[in-house]
DRENLOTI-574961 format. One line per 8 residues: their letters; for each residue x, y, z of N, C-alpha, C. Coordinates in steps of 0.05 Angstrom, whole numbers. Each point is the difference from the previous one (the first is absolute). Example, Ala and Ser with C-alpha at 12.3 -4.5 7.8 and 13.67 -1.06 7.14 Angstrom:
% DRENLOTI-574961
as = 264 -114 156 -18 24 0 18 24 0 | -7 21 -14 16 24 1 -15 22 14
This chain:
% DRENLOTI-574961
mrpaaeta = 15 -21 -2 -15 20 3 16 25 1 | -4 19 -19 15 24 -1 -8 22 22 | 17 16 10 -6 19 19 -24 15 -9 | -1 10 -28 -18 17 -10 -30 -11 0 | -1 -27 -3 -26 -13 4 -8 -5 25 | 15 5 20 -6 -5 26 -22 15 14 | -20 -12 14 -20 14 15 12 14 24 | -16 18 12 10 13 24 2 -18 24
vlreyrhl = -17 -20 1 -1 -20 22 26 -16 0 | 5 -10 -29 21 -18 -1 30 18 4 | -1 25 -8 24 17 5 4 1 30 | -22 5 16 2 4 27 8 -27 16 | -8 -21 -11 6 -30 8 31 -2 -6 | 8 8 -22 28 -6 -6 19 17 19 | -10 27 2 14 19 17 2 -14 28 | -20 -12 10 1 -12 26 22 -24 4
lrtgpvdw = -1 -15 -23 19 -24 -1 28 11 -5 | 3 23 -13 29 9 -6 12 14 23 | -16 15 18 10 17 16 -7 -2 32 | -16 -17 4 -10 -7 28 19 -22 10 | 2 1 29 13 -22 17 -13 -26 -5 | 13 -20 1 -10 -28 -3 -20 -5 21 | 5 7 24 -20 -7 22 -25 14 -5 | 0 27 -10 -26 13 -6 -14 -10 -23
qetahrha = 16 -9 -23 -12 -12 -24 -14 -22 9 | 11 -21 18 -14 -22 8 -27 7 15 | 3 20 19 -25 8 15 -22 10 -19 | 8 14 -19 -20 12 -21 -11 -26 -14 | 15 -17 -10 -11 -23 -15 -16 -19 20 | 9 -3 27 -17 -14 17 -30 13 4 | 1 27 4 -28 13 0 -15 -4 -25 | 14 0 -24 -15 -2 -24 -11 -28 -3
ltalgsaa = 17 -20 3 -5 -28 -4 -26 -8 20 | 1 11 24 -21 -3 20 -28 13 -13 | 3 22 -10 -24 14 -11 -11 -14 -24 | 16 -15 -16 -8 -10 -22 -17 -23 1 | 2 -14 22 -14 -23 3 10 -26 -8 | -9 -24 8 12 -25 -3 0 -8 -32 | -23 6 -12 -3 -9 -29 22 14 -18 | 0 27 3 20 15 -12 29 -6 6
rglllaev = 6 -6 23 25 -8 12 10 -29 -15 | -20 -16 -3 5 -25 -14 8 2 -25 | -17 16 -19 6 8 -26 31 10 -2 | 6 18 18 23 15 -4 26 -17 12 | -6 -20 19 22 -17 6 3 -21 -21 | -20 -7 -12 4 -21 -21 16 15 -21 | -7 22 -10 16 13 -20 29 7 8 | 6 8 25 30 5 8 13 -28 3
qrllltgt = -15 -22 8 14 -28 -3 9 -7 -26 | -19 6 -19 4 -6 -28 24 17 -9 | -1 24 5 22 19 -9 26 -3 12 | 2 -3 28 25 -1 12 11 -32 5 | -18 -17 -4 8 -30 3 8 -7 28 | -13 14 18 7 -3 30 -27 6 14 | -1 -6 27 -21 7 16 -22 -20 0 | 7 -26 -7 -23 -18 -8 -12 -14 25
rlhpddvh = 12 6 26 -8 -7 24 -18 18 14 | 1 24 -10 -17 22 8 -28 -2 -9 | -18 9 19 -30 0 -4 -10 27 -1 | -21 7 -11 -13 28 0 0 11 28 | -1 -14 22 -5 12 25 28 5 12 | 20 -7 -12 28 7 10 7 26 -8 | -13 22 10 2 29 -9 28 7 3 | 12 -6 23 25 14 7 24 -12 -21
evarllvl = -3 -22 -2 20 -18 -20 -5 12 -28 | -24 2 -8 -7 6 -29 9 31 -3 | -3 16 18 7 26 -1 33 3 -3 | 14 -15 20 28 -4 -3 9 -8 -27 | -13 -21 -11 7 -10 -26 -2 20 -23 | -19 17 2 -5 18 -20 19 21 2 | 8 14 23 17 20 6 31 -11 -10 | 7 -21 9 26 -12 -4 5 -5 -30
aerrrprv = -20 -11 -13 2 -7 -31 7 26 -15 | -18 21 6 6 24 -15 25 14 9 | 10 -1 22 28 10 10 19 -15 -16 | -1 -24 0 20 -19 -11 2 3 -29 | -23 -1 -14 -2 2 -31 -20 26 -5 | 13 19 -4 -20 28 -4 -17 -5 -24 | -24 1 -2 -22 1 -20 -10 -30 -2 | 12 -18 13 -12 -28 -2 -27 -3 4
lldglrpd = -11 15 19 -30 -3 6 -12 22 -16 | 8 22 -5 -13 22 -15 -3 -9 -29 | 19 -13 -11 -4 -10 -29 -12 -30 -1 | 2 -16 21 -11 -26 -4 -27 -6 11 | -8 16 17 -30 -8 9 -19 5 -21 | -22 -12 3 -22 8 -17 -9 30 2 | -6 15 -20 -7 28 7 -23 7 18 | -19 -16 0 -23 2 19 8 -6 32
llrvlara = 19 -22 1 9 -4 30 17 19 9 | 19 14 -19 20 22 7 -18 24 10 | -20 7 -17 -15 25 5 -16 -3 28 | -8 -25 7 -17 -2 25 21 0 24 | 24 -14 -5 19 2 24 13 28 2 | 6 13 -23 11 28 2 -22 20 12 | -24 -4 -6 -19 18 11 -1 -3 32 | 0 -31 4 -5 -3 30 22 7 20
vvssptgr = 29 -3 -12 23 8 14 2 30 2 | -5 14 -24 1 30 0 -21 14 21 | -24 -14 0 -22 13 16 4 -8 30 | 16 -18 5 2 -8 31 13 20 15 | -4 1 28 14 20 16 28 4 -6 | 16 -22 1 28 2 -5 8 8 -25 | -16 -7 -20 3 7 -26 0 30 -4 | -23 12 11 -4 29 0 25 16 12
tlavggdv = 11 -14 21 22 14 13 24 -3 -17 | 3 -22 -15 24 -2 -17 -2 17 -26 | -23 11 -4 -3 14 -26 16 29 0 | 7 7 23 17 25 1 24 -1 -15 | 3 21 -18 23 3 -15 -5 -11 -30 | -24 -12 -4 -7 -9 -27 2 21 -21 | -8 26 6 0 19 -21 27 9 -10 | 21 -6 17 24 9 -10 19 -25 -9
wdgtdpdp = -10 -24 3 14 -23 -5 5 0 -33 | 23 -9 -5 6 0 -31 -11 -24 -14 | -8 -18 14 -14 -24 -13 18 -22 -9 | 27 1 5 20 -22 -10 -4 -24 16 | 7 -22 -14 1 -27 14 27 -9 3 | 6 -10 23 30 -8 5 6 -25 -19 | 27 -5 -5 10 -20 -14 -2 -26 19 | -8 -21 -14 -4 -25 16 27 -9 13
epddeplv = -1 -15 24 27 -5 16 9 -24 -19 | 27 -2 0 16 -22 -13 -10 -29 12 | -5 -18 -13 -7 -25 7 25 -19 4 | 12 6 20 26 -13 4 0 -18 27 | -26 -7 9 1 -20 22 -1 -30 -8 | 16 -17 13 1 -25 -9 -26 -15 -2 | -5 -22 -13 -24 -15 -2 -7 -14 24 | 24 -9 19 -5 -11 25 12 17 20
rggvgwgg = -17 10 18 9 16 23 21 -12 17 | 20 16 4 24 -11 14 17 -22 -11 | -5 -4 -23 18 -21 -16 10 10 -25 | 8 -18 -15 12 5 -28 -17 2 -19 | -27 -10 3 -17 2 -20 6 -21 -25 | -6 8 -25 6 -18 -20 26 3 -13 | 10 24 8 28 8 -10 23 -15 14 | -5 -14 19 21 -10 15 14 -25 -15
ewgtgvvs = 22 -7 11 18 -25 -13 -8 -23 16 | -2 -24 -15 -5 -23 12 22 -9 19 | -4 -10 25 22 -10 17 15 26 17 | -9 21 -2 16 20 12 -5 -1 32 | -17 -13 11 -6 0 27 -17 22 12 | -10 15 -19 -19 23 11 -27 -12 -3 | -10 1 27 -28 -8 0 -18 20 11 | -25 6 -10 -19 18 4 -12 -7 25
tdlgaaff = -5 16 22 -15 -5 27 -28 -3 -7 | -10 12 -22 -27 0 -8 -6 -19 -23 | 14 -19 -5 -1 -18 -22 -24 -17 3 | -6 -8 27 -24 -18 4 -26 13 -9 | 1 27 3 -24 13 -5 -12 -2 -31 | 21 -2 -16 -3 -2 -27 -14 -31 -7 | 3 -17 16 -11 -29 -4 -23 -4 18 | 0 10 25 -24 -6 19 -17 24 2
gttpprrr = 7 22 -11 -19 22 7 5 14 26 | -8 24 4 2 13 25 -28 2 15 | 4 2 24 -27 -2 15 -15 28 -7 | -25 -2 -2 -16 25 -7 -4 15 26 | 2 29 -6 -4 16 24 -27 -4 17 | 6 7 24 -24 0 17 -21 18 -6 | -23 -10 1 -23 19 -5 -8 17 24 | -8 22 -3 -7 15 22 -32 -6 7
p = -6 2 22 -29 -9 9 -20 22 -8
Protein backbone atom coordinates (compact mmCIF):
# COMPACT_ATOMS: atom_id res chain seq x y z
CA UNK A 1 0.00 0.00 0.00
CA UNK A 2 1.40 3.37 -0.98
CA UNK A 3 1.39 6.12 1.67
CA UNK A 4 -0.67 8.36 -0.68
CA UNK A 5 -3.48 5.76 -0.77
CA UNK A 6 -3.46 5.37 3.00
CA UNK A 7 -6.54 6.40 4.97
CA UNK A 8 -6.28 8.64 8.01
CA UNK A 9 -6.99 5.75 10.40
CA UNK A 10 -4.29 3.57 8.84
CA UNK A 11 -1.79 6.44 9.00
CA UNK A 12 -2.60 6.97 12.69
CA UNK A 13 -2.24 3.23 13.29
CA UNK A 14 1.10 3.16 11.47
CA UNK A 15 2.24 6.21 13.50
CA UNK A 16 1.33 4.37 16.70
CA UNK A 17 3.27 1.28 15.57
CA UNK A 18 6.36 3.27 14.56
CA UNK A 19 6.67 5.76 17.40
CA UNK A 20 4.99 4.29 20.49
CA UNK A 21 6.75 2.30 23.21
CA UNK A 22 6.19 -1.46 22.92
CA UNK A 23 4.36 -1.82 26.23
CA UNK A 24 1.95 0.98 25.33
CA UNK A 25 1.38 -0.54 21.90
CA UNK A 26 0.54 -3.87 23.53
CA UNK A 27 -1.86 -2.13 25.91
CA UNK A 28 -3.61 -0.38 23.01
CA UNK A 29 -3.90 -3.69 21.15
CA UNK A 30 -5.26 -5.45 24.26
CA UNK A 31 -7.95 -2.77 24.64
CA UNK A 32 -8.79 -3.04 20.95
CA UNK A 33 -8.90 -6.85 20.88
CA UNK A 34 -11.14 -6.90 23.93
CA UNK A 35 -13.49 -4.38 22.33
CA UNK A 36 -13.64 -6.35 19.06
CA UNK A 37 -15.25 -9.42 20.60
CA UNK A 38 -14.47 -13.09 20.30
CA UNK A 39 -15.70 -13.63 16.72
CA UNK A 40 -13.62 -10.78 15.25
CA UNK A 41 -10.60 -11.86 17.34
CA UNK A 42 -10.97 -15.37 15.92
CA UNK A 43 -10.93 -14.09 12.34
CA UNK A 44 -7.96 -11.83 13.07
CA UNK A 45 -6.03 -14.59 14.84
CA UNK A 46 -6.61 -17.03 11.98
CA UNK A 47 -5.33 -14.46 9.50
CA UNK A 48 -2.28 -13.66 11.63
CA UNK A 49 -1.49 -17.36 12.05
CA UNK A 50 -1.70 -17.81 8.28
CA UNK A 51 0.45 -14.77 7.62
CA UNK A 52 3.14 -15.28 10.26
CA UNK A 53 3.13 -19.09 10.45
CA UNK A 54 3.16 -18.88 14.24
CA UNK A 55 0.76 -18.58 17.15
CA UNK A 56 -0.99 -21.85 16.41
CA UNK A 57 -1.47 -22.59 20.11
CA UNK A 58 -3.20 -19.29 20.73
CA UNK A 59 -6.96 -18.95 21.02
CA UNK A 60 -9.10 -15.87 20.41
CA UNK A 61 -9.50 -15.41 24.17
CA UNK A 62 -5.69 -15.15 24.67
CA UNK A 63 -5.94 -11.37 24.29
CA UNK A 64 -2.58 -10.58 25.96
CA UNK A 65 -0.63 -13.06 23.85
CA UNK A 66 -2.33 -12.09 20.58
CA UNK A 67 -1.65 -8.41 21.28
CA UNK A 68 2.01 -9.17 21.94
CA UNK A 69 2.23 -11.26 18.76
CA UNK A 70 0.78 -8.42 16.66
CA UNK A 71 3.10 -5.79 18.08
CA UNK A 72 6.27 -7.87 17.94
CA UNK A 73 5.57 -9.07 14.40
CA UNK A 74 5.25 -5.52 13.12
CA UNK A 75 8.31 -4.41 15.11
CA UNK A 76 10.44 -7.25 13.78
CA UNK A 77 9.34 -6.97 10.15
CA UNK A 78 7.86 -3.52 9.42
CA UNK A 79 4.77 -3.65 7.20
CA UNK A 80 4.31 -7.42 7.53
CA UNK A 81 0.86 -6.92 9.05
CA UNK A 82 0.03 -3.70 7.26
CA UNK A 83 0.64 -5.26 3.85
CA UNK A 84 -0.31 -8.86 4.66
CA UNK A 85 -3.60 -8.65 6.54
CA UNK A 86 -6.87 -8.65 4.63
CA UNK A 87 -7.89 -5.00 4.15
CA UNK A 88 -11.19 -5.42 6.01
CA UNK A 89 -9.47 -6.95 9.07
CA UNK A 90 -6.72 -4.33 8.98
CA UNK A 91 -9.28 -1.51 8.96
CA UNK A 92 -11.20 -3.04 11.87
CA UNK A 93 -8.01 -3.58 13.90
CA UNK A 94 -6.59 -0.13 13.10
CA UNK A 95 -9.85 1.63 13.98
CA UNK A 96 -10.13 -0.26 17.28
CA UNK A 97 -6.50 0.39 18.27
CA UNK A 98 -6.52 4.08 17.33
CA UNK A 99 -9.81 4.70 19.16
CA UNK A 100 -8.72 2.89 22.34
CA UNK A 101 -7.78 5.07 25.32
CA UNK A 102 -4.09 4.21 24.96
CA UNK A 103 -4.24 4.66 21.19
CA UNK A 104 -5.60 8.18 21.60
CA UNK A 105 -2.73 8.95 23.98
CA UNK A 106 -0.15 7.64 21.52
CA UNK A 107 -1.58 9.79 18.70
CA UNK A 108 0.37 12.78 20.03
CA UNK A 109 2.88 13.92 17.43
CA UNK A 110 1.15 12.32 14.47
CA UNK A 111 0.75 15.66 12.74
CA UNK A 112 4.53 16.22 12.57
CA UNK A 113 5.54 12.61 11.89
CA UNK A 114 7.25 12.18 8.51
CA UNK A 115 5.61 8.79 7.86
CA UNK A 116 8.75 6.80 7.14
CA UNK A 117 8.96 3.09 7.88
CA UNK A 118 12.14 1.70 9.46
CA UNK A 119 14.37 -0.75 7.66
CA UNK A 120 13.75 -4.36 8.69
CA UNK A 121 16.18 -5.87 11.17
CA UNK A 122 18.75 -8.22 9.65
CA UNK A 123 17.81 -11.86 9.99
CA UNK A 124 21.01 -13.13 11.56
CA UNK A 125 19.69 -15.33 14.35
CA UNK A 126 20.49 -19.04 14.11
CA UNK A 127 17.78 -21.53 13.25
CA UNK A 128 18.25 -23.27 16.61
CA UNK A 129 18.48 -21.00 19.64
CA UNK A 130 21.71 -21.44 21.59
CA UNK A 131 23.24 -23.78 19.03
CA UNK A 132 24.82 -23.93 15.64
CA UNK A 133 21.63 -24.33 13.65
CA UNK A 134 21.94 -25.83 10.19
CA UNK A 135 25.25 -24.08 9.46
CA UNK A 136 27.32 -26.06 11.96
CA UNK A 137 29.76 -28.77 11.03
CA UNK A 138 29.13 -32.40 11.79
CA UNK A 139 31.12 -33.72 14.75
CA UNK A 140 32.20 -30.35 16.17
CA UNK A 141 30.85 -31.23 19.60
CA UNK A 142 28.63 -28.15 19.72
CA UNK A 143 25.24 -29.14 21.07
CA UNK A 144 22.25 -26.87 21.40
CA UNK A 145 20.67 -26.65 24.84
CA UNK A 146 17.29 -26.24 23.16
CA UNK A 147 17.64 -29.01 20.60
CA UNK A 148 15.06 -31.21 22.30
CA UNK A 149 12.41 -28.56 21.74
CA UNK A 150 12.83 -29.00 17.99
CA UNK A 151 11.74 -32.63 18.30
CA UNK A 152 9.43 -32.68 21.30
CA UNK A 153 8.01 -29.16 21.21
CA UNK A 154 7.91 -26.69 24.03
CA UNK A 155 5.33 -26.60 26.76
CA UNK A 156 2.50 -24.20 25.98
CA UNK A 157 2.28 -21.03 28.09
CA UNK A 158 -0.01 -21.12 31.08
CA UNK A 159 -3.40 -19.60 30.55
CA UNK A 160 -4.58 -16.81 32.71
CA UNK A 161 -7.78 -17.62 34.58
